[in-house]
Each structure stands twice: as C-alpha cells, then as structure tokens.
N, C-alpha and C positions, 0 to 999 in steps of 0.2 A: 819197755818195748811198746806197750799199749799207748804210752804217752807220746812216743815218737810217731806212731801211726795216726793218732788223733791230730797231732800238729800237722802232719803231711796232708791229711784229709781236709783240715781247715784251710790250709794254704791253697789246695786245689780248688776248693769252693770259692775262695776269695778271688783267685786269679781268673776263674771262669766267669765270675760276675764282672770283672773289669774288662773282659774281652767282648762282651755283648754290646750291641748298639743300644743307645738310649731310646726308650719307648716314646711314642706320641701319646700325650695325655689328651683324651677326648672328653669334652663336656657337652652334654646335650642329648637330645634336643630339649630346649626349654621354651615355653611360650612367653613372649614379651611383646607388648603393644600389638597384639593380634598376629604376630609372625613367629615362625619357628627358628630358633637360634642355636647353632652349635659352635663350639670353640675348640681348637686343637693347639697344643703347645708341643711343637716338634723339636726334638733334641734340646729341650729346655731353653731354646733361643728364638724360635720362629713361631709367631702367633698367627693363626689363621682363624678368621671368623666367617661363618656362613649364615646367611639369612635365607630361609626357605630354599636351601640347597645351593644358593648362589654365593660364591666367595666375594666378600666385600672388603676384607682386610687380610693382607698377607705381608707381614713386615717383621723385621727382627728386633729383638730387645737389645739394648745396649750391653756390651760386654765390658768389664766383668760384673757390672752392677745388676743386670737383669731388669732394667726399667725401660719404659717407653710409653708414649701416648700416640694413638693412631686414630685416623679418621677414615670413614668410608661413607657410602650412601646406598640406600636401597629404596627404590620406588619413591623418591623424594624425601625419605626420612633420613636424618643424619644417624650414622652408626659410629659410636666412639668407644675406644678401649683404652684404659689406663692401667698399666701393670707395674708391679714392684715385686722384688724378691727379698725375702728375709733369709739371711744366711745363718744356718744353725750347724755348728761344727763343720763337717765336710760336705754337707748337703744344704739344700735350700727349699723353701716353699714359695712358689710364685702365685700371687693372687692378681686377678684382673677384674676391674669393674667395667662391665660392658653395658652400654646404653644404646637402646634403639628407640628413636623418637623421644618420648618422655619417661620411659621405663628403664630402670637400671637393675643390674643383677651382678652380684659378686661371685666369681668362680675361683676355686683354689686348685692349683695344679701340683 
C-alpha cells in the first residue's frame, strides 16, 4: 500500500513539473568594458541581452539545436553573442559568449 502511495505521489510531482512554464534564466549584471550587461534566456529559446538597461539583442536560438550568433550595438560599441546548447539526456545547458567592445564573458543558462 505504501508503495502505491509513493508511486502516486511521485507521478503527481512529475506531472506538476511538466505543467509549469519554463523559467527565464537571468544573468547579470556583470561589468564589461565599462558597462553593465545582463542576459536572459527565456523559455530556453529567446536570448535577450541588455547593456546599461537598454535591450541590444532580442533574438531566438535555432531549434532544435539551440544555437545562434547575434549582433547588436550600444553607444558605438559592437555587442556580439554566440550561443550553443549541449544536450544531456532530456535536458540541456546553453552557454553564450557575450562580447561588448573588446571584452568577452561566458554565461551558462
């Protein structure tokens, strides 16, 4: 009987996890080349990069690979983001290298 209750509870927790929305993963702020940089990965597909609070990149990663290279500009400085996803079992880890001017920073989502 306890075994059945444990299985039912496990299924309920698993199903509840499947029904929730994917979170937005926020990185930042970090200082790069004299500016403050934040990056968000929304629903594991949409990359948003902010420099000093101004959105400079808002673009989607390719599906199903989870890759992309993006360009933006802030105050005459180029802003670049290059992302890739390592798929591990049923999940993945997306890493992006974000460059502002001449400074690069790797972020893991």
